[in-house]
N, C-alpha and C positions, 0 to 999 in steps of 0.2 A: 630745283635742287640742291639742296642743301647736305653738305658731307661735312662730319665732324672727325676729325684728327685726334685720338686720344691715348695718351701716352701708356696710362693701365687699363685692365680691363674690370677695373673696380673703382668706386669711389670712397675717398675718407674724408671723415671729417677732422681737417686738421686744428680747431681749437680745442677738441677733446684731448690730443697728443700729449700734452704736458701732465695730464692725469693718465692717461695708458702706460706712460712711462714708470709712474709709481705702482699703477694697478694693471698691467699687462693682461689680466685674466678679464679686462674690462673691452679688451682692443675687439672684440667682433662686435661690440654696441655701436662703436662708431665706424663700422665698414657696411658699404652696400655692395655685396659680390654678387649679385644677377646684375647684369645688364638689361635684362628683360625690364627690372624696376627701374629704372633711372635714366633708361636712353628716352629722348626726345620723340616722339612720333614723326614718320614722315620724313625723318633725319636719317643718311647713312651713315654708318660709323665705320671708322677703319682704326683698329686699334694699333698702334706701333709709335714708333718714334721718328720725329720729322728729322733729316740731317743734311738737308740742301733745298732752295729755292732758286728754281730758274724763273726768273721774270720774264726772259725774252720768249719763254718755252710756255710759259703760265704752268708751271708744274711743281707739285713738292716732292721730294724723293723721300721714302721711307728707309730706315734702315735696313729692311730686308730688300731693298732694290725696288720696290713698288714705286711707281709714279702716279700721284694724285693729282688731276688737271684742277683749273680752277680758271675761273671768270674774275672771281673778285677773293681775295686773300685775308680774312681777320685773323690778325696775329693776339690770342688772347693767351699767352702761355704761363702767365704768373710767374713765380720766383723759385728759388730754391733754398730750401734751411734745412741742414741736417737733422732726422729723425722726427720732426715735425712733419716734413713732407715726403710721400716715396719720390723714389727714383722714377725718372720714365723709363719705361720698359719692365721695371720688375716684375713680377709675377706676384698674386694675393700670398702664396706660400712664401715667396722669397720676402714679402714686406713684414707677414708676421714672425720671421726666424728672425729678421732685424730687431724688429723692435721686442721681442722675447730675450734677445741676447743683450742688448741694452739694458734691458729692465733687470736682469738678473746680475750682470756687474754691476749695476748700481747699489741692487740690492746687498751685495756683497762687499762693496767698498768701504775704506774708513775716511778716505777725504774725495769728494767730488769739485772740481772745479767746472763753473759755467760760465762761458766767454759770450760776453754781450749783455750790455746794461739797458736794454729796450723792454718792453715790456712781455716779451717771450720769456728772454734770460730769467727776468725778475719773478715770473709765474712760477718757471720750472724748479727755480730755487725755492721758492714759496712752500710748493707742493713737497719737494724733498724734504724740507725742514718738518712739516707736518707728520709725514710717513715715517720717518726716522731720526726722531730726537736728536741721536747720540752722534751723527757720523759730523764729520767738518765738513761745511758747504761754504765755498768760495767764489764769489760773483766777480768776475774780472770786467771793469768797464773799459774802455778805449780811453775817454775824459770824462764823463757824467754818468749817472745813474738817471734814466730818463730823459737824456740830454732834450726831448723836445716839446717838454710838458714844462709847466709854469713853476717859479722857484720853489712854491709853497709846496705842490704836490712831490718835486725831488725831495724836499727835507724830511717830507712826511714818510716818505719810502726810506731815507736813509735809517730814521728812527725805530722804524717798523724792522727793518733789517737787522739793527744794532741790538734789539730786545728780542729777536730770534736768533742771535747768535750766526746770522750771516755775515762773513769776513767781507769786507768789499775792497778791492784793490783795484789802483788805476794806471792807465800805463799799456804800452804795447811792448810785444814779447817776440822778438826774434826766432826762438825755437818753440813758439807755439804749434802743436799739430794743426795740419792744413785742413784735417776732418775728425769725426769723432774718433776717439782712442779709448777701448777699453781694457787697458792695460797701464801699469805702473810708468810714470814719468816724473820731470822735474821741470818747472817751467820759472824763468827769471824774468820778474816783472819788477823795472825800475832797479831796486836794491834790495827787494826780498826774492829769497828763492822758495820757491812751494815745491813740496812734492805731493804728486797726488795718484789716486788709482782709476780714477775714471776722467776724462777729459770731453765735455759738451760743448761744443761751439752753437750757440743759441740766436744765431743772426741772420740777417738774409744773405745770401751766397750772389747774390744779383740776379736778374731776369733770365729764364732758360730761352735766350736767342741765340744758341750757339750755330743753329742750322740757318740764320740770315747773315752769316760772317762774310760770305761770298758777293753778298748785293752790295753795289756801289753805293755810298752816300745813304746807308739806312741806321747803322748804329753808330754810336758816339763811342768813345774811349772804356765807359763803364758798361758797355753792353746793351744800352737803353735804345729805344727805338727814338730817333730823331724825329721831332713834330713842332707843328709852328704852335701860335698861342689857342689855337683852336683843338688841338691835340690831333690834329689833320697829319 
């Protein structure tokens, strides 16, 4: 008996979402809305948000109060990234509305700040530049652009950003919004003051492991599941 607890009753292709933010009319192409099309045969599905695990009773509590028993629990929750991934528990219509509103705000914005110098932030910045040649696009990097890539790759990316007039700023900001902001604001980065119309945090917000906080010796300070060298 295998039971799958899934946070949404649809499946979305996250790799397509940077493009969908520019062309929201294509969102349906990145969604599988019918569970019958993606459910694995002979697997029982529970659509809900896990809120707590009782390792003594061997149960997972869902947001609606239901208890799901288990003999072995596999945690494969992925991570949170605003707009790129849907929030657990949202309906399909809520998700479509979220993406549409963000896309409309981006379309009407004069200046868009993208926070996150990794591959997702860079892809979103590039996609916006292609779609909107006249917007001011700012890519905010905490320390480096594509930090985990070789220096030659980073330099190539910087050169392309310069050629495409994607402005790169480095550093952190104490007044950066915690999430997506679709209204005007001001950001202070180092000695720079940047006014914006839309702020998009395009970096991982960490793993979706909040429901494990009550389990002793399970999570580290960043919410990652602690494992040995064999990932056990």
